C-alpha positions as CSV (number, residue, x, y, z in Angstrom):
1,M,-16.2,-5.4,20.0
2,A,-19.5,-3.5,20.4
3,F,-18.1,-0.1,19.7
4,T,-16.5,-1.3,16.5
5,H,-20.0,-1.3,14.9
6,Y,-19.7,2.5,14.8
7,I,-16.7,2.3,12.6
8,L,-18.4,0.0,10.2
9,V,-21.5,2.1,10.0
10,F,-19.5,5.1,8.7
11,F,-17.8,3.1,6.0
12,I,-21.0,1.3,4.9
13,I,-23.2,4.4,5.0
14,R,-20.7,6.5,3.0
15,L,-20.5,3.8,0.3
16,S,-24.2,3.5,0.2
17,F,-24.6,7.2,-0.7
18,S,-22.9,6.5,-4.1
19,P,-25.1,5.7,-7.0
20,S,-22.3,3.9,-8.7
21,H,-22.3,1.3,-5.9
22,A,-25.9,0.3,-5.8
23,S,-25.2,-3.4,-5.5
24,L,-21.9,-5.0,-4.3
25,F,-20.7,-8.2,-2.7
26,S,-20.6,-8.0,1.0
27,D,-16.9,-8.9,1.0
28,A,-16.1,-6.0,-1.3
29,I,-18.0,-3.6,1.0
30,C,-16.2,-4.9,4.1
31,S,-12.8,-4.8,2.4
32,I,-12.7,-1.0,2.6
33,T,-13.6,-0.8,6.3
34,P,-11.0,-0.8,9.1
35,Y,-12.6,-3.9,10.6
36,P,-13.3,-6.2,7.6
37,N,-13.5,-9.4,9.6
38,L,-16.1,-8.0,12.0
39,C,-18.0,-6.5,9.1
40,K,-18.2,-9.9,7.4
41,T,-20.0,-11.2,10.5
42,L,-22.6,-8.5,10.2
43,L,-23.5,-8.7,6.5
44,P,-24.5,-11.7,4.4
45,R,-21.4,-13.5,3.2
46,N,-20.5,-13.5,-0.5
47,N,-24.0,-12.3,-1.6
48,S,-24.8,-9.4,-3.9
49,I,-26.6,-7.0,-1.6
50,D,-28.3,-3.6,-1.9
51,I,-25.8,-1.1,-0.6
52,Y,-28.6,1.2,0.6
53,D,-30.2,-1.5,2.7
54,S,-26.7,-2.4,4.1
55,G,-26.2,1.3,5.1
56,R,-29.6,1.4,6.9
57,L,-28.8,-1.9,8.6
58,S,-25.5,-0.5,9.8
59,I,-27.0,2.6,11.3
60,Q,-29.6,0.5,13.1
61,L,-26.9,-1.8,14.4
62,S,-24.9,1.1,15.7
63,L,-28.0,2.6,17.3
64,S,-28.9,-0.6,19.1
65,T,-25.3,-1.1,20.1
66,T,-25.1,2.4,21.6
67,S,-28.2,1.7,23.7
68,Q,-26.7,-1.5,25.0
69,I,-23.5,0.2,25.9
70,I,-25.4,2.9,27.8
71,N,-27.2,0.2,29.7
72,S,-23.9,-1.5,30.5
73,I,-22.4,1.7,31.8
74,N,-25.6,2.4,33.9
75,D,-25.4,-1.1,35.3
76,F,-21.8,-0.7,36.2
77,L,-22.1,2.8,37.7
78,N,-25.3,2.6,39.7
79,P,-24.5,-0.1,42.3
80,I,-21.0,1.1,43.2
81,A,-21.1,4.8,42.4
82,L,-20.5,5.8,46.0
83,L,-17.4,3.7,46.2
84,L,-15.7,5.1,43.1
85,P,-13.3,8.1,43.0
86,K,-14.7,11.3,41.7
87,S,-12.6,11.2,38.5
88,I,-14.0,7.8,37.5
89,I,-17.6,8.9,38.3
90,S,-17.0,12.0,36.1
91,A,-15.7,9.9,33.2
92,L,-18.6,7.5,33.4
93,Q,-21.1,10.3,33.5
94,D,-19.4,11.8,30.5
95,C,-20.0,8.6,28.6
96,Q,-23.6,8.5,29.6
97,F,-24.1,12.0,28.3
98,L,-22.0,11.6,25.1
99,L,-23.6,8.3,24.1
100,G,-27.0,9.8,24.8
101,L,-26.1,12.5,22.3
102,N,-25.1,9.7,19.9
103,I,-28.5,8.2,20.2
104,D,-30.1,11.4,19.0
105,L,-27.5,11.8,16.2
106,L,-27.9,8.2,15.0
107,S,-31.7,8.6,15.1
108,N,-31.4,11.6,12.9
109,A,-29.2,9.6,10.5
110,V,-31.8,6.8,10.4
111,D,-34.5,9.3,9.4
112,V,-32.3,10.7,6.6
113,A,-31.4,7.2,5.3
114,K,-35.2,6.3,5.0
115,K,-35.7,8.8,2.3
116,P,-37.5,7.3,-0.7
117,N,-35.7,6.5,-4.0
118,N,-32.3,6.5,-2.1
119,S,-31.9,10.1,-3.1
120,L,-30.8,13.0,-0.9
121,E,-30.3,16.7,-1.2
122,N,-26.6,17.7,-0.8
123,T,-27.5,19.4,2.5
124,E,-29.1,16.3,3.8
125,A,-26.1,14.2,3.0
126,D,-23.8,16.8,4.5
127,D,-25.9,16.8,7.7
128,A,-25.9,13.1,8.0
129,E,-22.1,12.9,7.5
130,T,-21.7,15.6,10.1
131,W,-23.8,13.7,12.6
132,L,-21.9,10.5,12.0
133,S,-18.6,12.3,12.4
134,A,-19.8,13.7,15.7
135,T,-20.6,10.3,17.0
136,I,-16.9,9.3,16.4
137,T,-15.8,12.4,18.4
138,N,-18.2,11.6,21.2
139,K,-17.0,8.0,21.4
140,Q,-13.4,9.1,21.5
141,T,-14.1,11.6,24.2
142,C,-15.7,8.9,26.2
143,L,-12.7,6.6,25.7
144,D,-10.2,9.4,26.5
145,G,-11.9,10.2,29.8
146,L,-12.1,6.5,30.9
147,Q,-8.4,5.9,30.0
148,V,-7.3,8.9,32.0
149,A,-9.5,8.0,35.0
150,T,-8.9,4.4,35.3
151,S,-6.6,1.6,34.0
152,N,-8.4,-1.3,35.8
153,L,-12.1,-1.0,35.3
154,Q,-13.6,-3.5,32.8
155,V,-16.0,-0.9,31.5
156,A,-13.0,0.7,29.7
157,N,-12.8,-2.4,27.6
158,L,-16.2,-1.7,26.2
159,V,-15.0,1.4,24.4
160,K,-13.5,0.7,21.0
161,P,-13.7,2.6,17.7
162,L,-17.3,3.1,16.7
163,I,-18.0,4.6,13.3
164,S,-16.1,5.3,10.2
165,K,-17.5,7.5,7.5
166,A,-15.7,6.1,4.4
167,L,-18.6,4.1,3.2
168,F,-20.9,7.1,3.8
169,K,-18.7,9.2,1.5
170,K,-18.8,6.4,-1.2
171,G,-22.6,6.2,-1.0
172,W,-24.9,9.2,-0.3
173,N,-22.0,11.4,-1.3
174,P,-22.1,15.1,0.0
175,G,-21.3,17.7,-2.7
176,S,-18.6,20.3,-2.3
177,G,-20.8,23.3,-3.3
178,V,-19.5,26.6,-4.5
179,G,-17.9,29.2,-2.2
180,D,-20.0,32.2,-2.8
181,V,-19.2,35.6,-1.1
182,I,-22.1,36.2,1.3
183,S,-22.3,38.7,4.1
184,W,-26.1,39.3,4.4
185,S,-28.1,38.5,7.5
186,I,-31.7,37.3,8.1
187,L,-31.4,37.3,11.8
188,K,-34.7,36.9,13.7
189,I,-35.2,37.4,17.4
190,R,-38.3,35.7,19.0
191,Q,-37.7,37.0,22.6
192,K,-35.2,39.1,24.4
193,V,-34.4,38.9,28.1
194,V,-31.8,40.7,30.3
195,V,-29.5,39.4,32.9
196,N,-28.3,41.9,35.5
197,P,-27.1,40.9,39.0
198,D,-28.5,44.1,40.5
199,G,-32.1,42.9,39.9
200,T,-33.1,45.5,37.3
201,G,-33.2,42.9,34.5
202,D,-35.4,39.9,33.9
203,Y,-33.0,37.5,35.7
204,T,-30.0,37.9,38.0
205,T,-28.0,34.9,36.7
206,I,-27.2,33.5,33.3
207,N,-28.4,30.0,34.3
208,D,-31.8,31.3,35.4
209,A,-32.2,33.0,32.0
210,I,-31.3,29.8,30.2
211,A,-33.7,27.7,32.3
212,A,-36.5,29.9,31.0
213,A,-35.6,29.4,27.4
214,P,-38.0,27.4,25.2
215,S,-37.0,23.8,24.3
216,N,-36.3,22.5,20.9
217,S,-36.8,25.7,19.0
218,L,-36.6,25.7,15.2
219,A,-34.4,28.0,13.2
220,G,-37.3,29.7,11.5
221,E,-38.8,30.6,14.9
222,G,-35.9,33.0,15.7
223,Y,-33.5,33.2,18.6
224,Y,-34.1,33.4,22.3
225,Q,-31.7,36.3,23.0
226,I,-30.1,36.8,26.4
227,Y,-28.4,40.1,27.0
228,V,-25.8,39.8,29.7
229,V,-25.0,43.2,31.3
230,A,-21.3,44.0,31.9
231,G,-20.0,42.3,35.0
232,V,-18.1,39.2,36.3
233,Y,-20.3,36.1,36.4
234,H,-19.0,33.3,38.6
235,E,-21.2,30.6,37.0
236,Y,-20.8,27.3,35.3
237,V,-23.1,27.5,32.3
238,S,-24.4,24.6,30.2
239,I,-26.5,25.1,27.1
240,A,-28.3,21.7,26.8
241,A,-29.0,20.0,23.6
242,N,-32.7,20.9,23.8
243,N,-31.8,24.6,24.2
244,K,-31.6,25.2,20.4
245,Y,-31.2,28.6,18.8
246,L,-30.2,30.6,21.9
247,M,-28.2,33.8,21.5
248,M,-26.1,35.4,24.2
249,V,-24.9,38.9,23.9
250,G,-22.6,40.8,26.3
251,D,-21.3,44.4,26.6
252,G,-17.9,43.5,25.1
253,I,-14.7,41.6,25.6
254,D,-13.4,42.1,29.2
255,K,-16.7,43.8,30.1
256,T,-19.0,40.8,30.3
257,I,-17.0,38.0,31.8
258,I,-18.0,34.4,32.6
259,T,-15.4,32.6,34.8
260,G,-14.7,29.4,36.6
261,N,-11.8,27.2,37.7
262,R,-12.7,23.6,37.3
263,N,-9.8,21.4,36.1
264,V,-8.7,17.8,35.6
265,P,-6.5,17.4,38.7
266,D,-9.4,18.3,40.9
267,G,-11.4,15.3,39.7
268,W,-13.1,16.7,36.6
269,T,-12.6,15.4,33.0
270,T,-11.4,17.6,30.2
271,F,-14.9,17.3,28.7
272,N,-16.9,18.4,31.9
273,C,-14.5,20.9,33.4
274,A,-15.6,23.7,31.1
275,T,-16.8,27.0,32.5
276,F,-19.1,27.4,29.6
277,A,-20.4,24.3,27.8
278,V,-22.6,24.3,24.7
279,D,-24.6,21.4,23.1
280,G,-27.6,23.3,21.8
281,Q,-27.8,23.6,18.0
282,G,-27.6,27.1,16.6
283,F,-26.0,28.8,19.6
284,V,-24.5,32.2,19.1
285,A,-22.3,34.3,21.5
286,M,-21.2,37.8,21.0
287,N,-19.1,40.3,22.9
288,I,-18.2,38.1,25.9
289,T,-15.0,36.9,27.6
290,F,-14.9,33.3,28.8
291,K,-12.3,32.3,31.4
292,N,-10.9,29.4,33.3
293,T,-8.7,30.7,36.1
294,A,-7.4,27.3,37.4
295,G,-3.9,28.3,36.3
296,A,-1.0,26.4,34.6
297,A,-0.4,24.1,37.6
298,K,-3.9,22.5,37.1
299,F,-3.2,21.4,33.5
300,Q,-6.4,20.8,31.5
301,A,-8.9,23.6,32.4
302,V,-11.4,24.5,29.7
303,A,-13.0,27.9,29.4
304,V,-15.4,26.9,26.6
305,R,-16.4,23.5,25.4
306,N,-18.4,23.7,22.2
307,S,-20.3,20.6,20.9
308,A,-23.1,22.5,19.2
309,D,-23.8,22.2,15.5
310,L,-24.3,25.4,13.5
311,S,-22.8,27.5,16.4
312,A,-21.0,30.8,16.2
313,F,-18.8,33.0,18.4
314,Y,-18.3,36.6,17.3
315,S,-16.1,39.1,19.0
316,C,-15.4,36.9,22.0
317,S,-12.2,36.1,24.0
318,F,-11.2,32.8,25.6
319,E,-8.7,32.9,28.5
320,G,-7.0,30.1,30.3
321,Y,-3.8,28.0,30.2
322,Q,-4.4,24.5,28.8
323,D,-7.2,23.3,26.5
324,T,-8.8,26.8,26.9
325,L,-11.2,26.4,23.9
326,F,-12.4,22.9,23.3
327,T,-13.9,22.8,19.9
328,H,-15.3,19.4,20.4
329,S,-17.6,18.5,17.4
330,L,-19.9,19.5,14.6
331,R,-20.0,22.7,12.6
332,Q,-18.7,25.9,14.3
333,F,-17.7,29.4,13.2
334,Y,-15.5,31.9,15.0
335,K,-14.8,35.5,14.0
336,E,-12.8,38.4,15.5
337,W,-10.9,36.5,18.1
338,D,-7.2,35.5,18.7
339,F,-6.0,32.0,19.6
340,A,-3.0,29.8,18.8
341,L,-2.7,26.0,19.1
342,S,0.0,23.7,17.8
343,T,-2.7,21.2,16.7
344,L,-4.4,23.6,14.3
345,Y,-3.7,24.1,10.6
346,Y,-2.5,27.6,9.7
347,A,-2.0,28.8,6.1
348,E,-2.1,31.9,4.0
349,Y,-3.6,32.6,0.6
350,K,-3.0,35.8,-1.5
351,N,-2.2,38.1,1.4
352,I,-1.5,41.7,0.3
353,G,-0.3,44.9,2.0
354,P,2.4,45.7,4.5
355,G,1.9,42.5,6.5
356,S,2.0,40.1,3.6
357,N,5.7,39.4,3.7
358,T,6.0,35.9,5.3
359,S,9.7,36.0,6.1
360,N,9.1,36.8,9.8
361,R,6.1,34.6,10.4
362,V,5.7,32.6,13.6
363,T,7.2,29.2,13.9
364,W,4.1,27.4,15.2
365,P,4.0,23.7,14.4
366,G,0.8,24.0,12.5
367,Y,1.9,26.9,10.2
368,R,1.9,25.8,6.5
369,G,2.8,29.1,4.7
370,E,1.3,30.0,1.4
371,I,-1.2,27.5,-0.2
372,N,-2.8,27.4,-3.6
373,F,-6.4,28.2,-4.7
374,M,-7.6,24.6,-4.6
375,D,-6.3,24.0,-1.1
376,A,-7.6,27.4,0.1
377,S,-11.1,26.7,-1.4
378,C,-11.5,23.6,0.9
379,F,-11.4,25.9,3.9
380,T,-13.9,28.6,2.9
381,V,-16.9,29.1,5.1
382,S,-19.3,27.9,2.4
383,N,-17.3,24.7,1.7
384,F,-15.8,23.8,5.0
385,I,-18.8,24.3,7.3
386,L,-21.6,25.0,4.7
387,G,-21.9,28.4,6.3
388,H,-24.1,29.8,3.5
389,F,-26.9,27.5,4.6
390,W,-27.0,28.6,8.3
391,L,-24.8,31.6,9.1
392,P,-27.2,34.2,7.7
393,W,-29.6,33.3,10.5
394,T,-27.0,34.1,13.2
395,G,-26.4,37.8,12.3
396,V,-22.7,37.2,12.3
397,P,-21.0,38.8,9.3
398,Y,-18.9,36.4,7.1
399,T,-17.4,35.9,3.7
400,G,-18.5,32.6,2.1
401,G,-15.8,32.1,-0.5
402,L,-12.5,33.4,-1.9
403,Y,-12.1,36.7,-3.7
404,L,-10.8,36.0,-7.2
């Protein structure tokens, strides 16, 4: 039941962000969670309690539970790692990594919830909700990998739903904001390096250039920019969580190509088979093709896996056969690219011109046709991913809201 704490955290925290729910009975709080019985064992029974303190307690419980689960996985993995199949080792290593990310995300949420007077800026509340949402995604990815890799290991039983954000929304409630039209840029570059295999640049490989990047940069310090000269790069690239505000610029689609062929049947998980994996906040890629050439017979084979908050891909292409682009978690922006998935939501709003006739549209499962202003407003860059707070720093052009 350890992972169930996460679900309760999200409900309790979202409720505690609401000024209209400052004090409630614990049973009333627990009744709107997906695990009310477990919730009642964590909070004082039938007492009127401060919802903010309950929220803080829930985050701390989730944080300590996550640490315990990581320790359990370490204990399980270390003595017998050499005896396990590669697929199981990969799944367990994914869990170690993902839950490590959750430790950081939950720690950030703890800091936000400590704010005096139980008052938060809208951006702070949105950040906290995003972090807690990402912990759900990370937990589920861990669970998915374990379920695919094994049906017998007891460690799989540790992984149960972790966090729900319903109480968070009820409490420190993020605002919707206004979708302004914004296309200006305040891009700042702190350092530029060049990757060229012929030796005329600063580095001959992408990974060497990344290894030289500063750690834990702040947005205001500017981007560490890597210019990758045209060519085919057979590299598996990982932008770690501490490689923040890194920008990678190529010479154009089909000119600068990063390629690999890892896949699930060969012992990788969907999460760790990516040719290009991103965890560092603020990452930006421009003018690059990302490939996974494993082929259709190899099933899941990811070209790009993006788990980076406030990240953007501009004028890039993603090529593969299954799970080519894995938009894993947190706030992401994509512009000038072409991709189609049955699991996505496609809709149109006030299209004009020769192509606006919808009678011959594609029949993808996710296509919804024409939607109204209110529905469309939910999906603007400013409202959906709060782009007006962070995209200007990336240099990627965008429109924040709807044209009226």
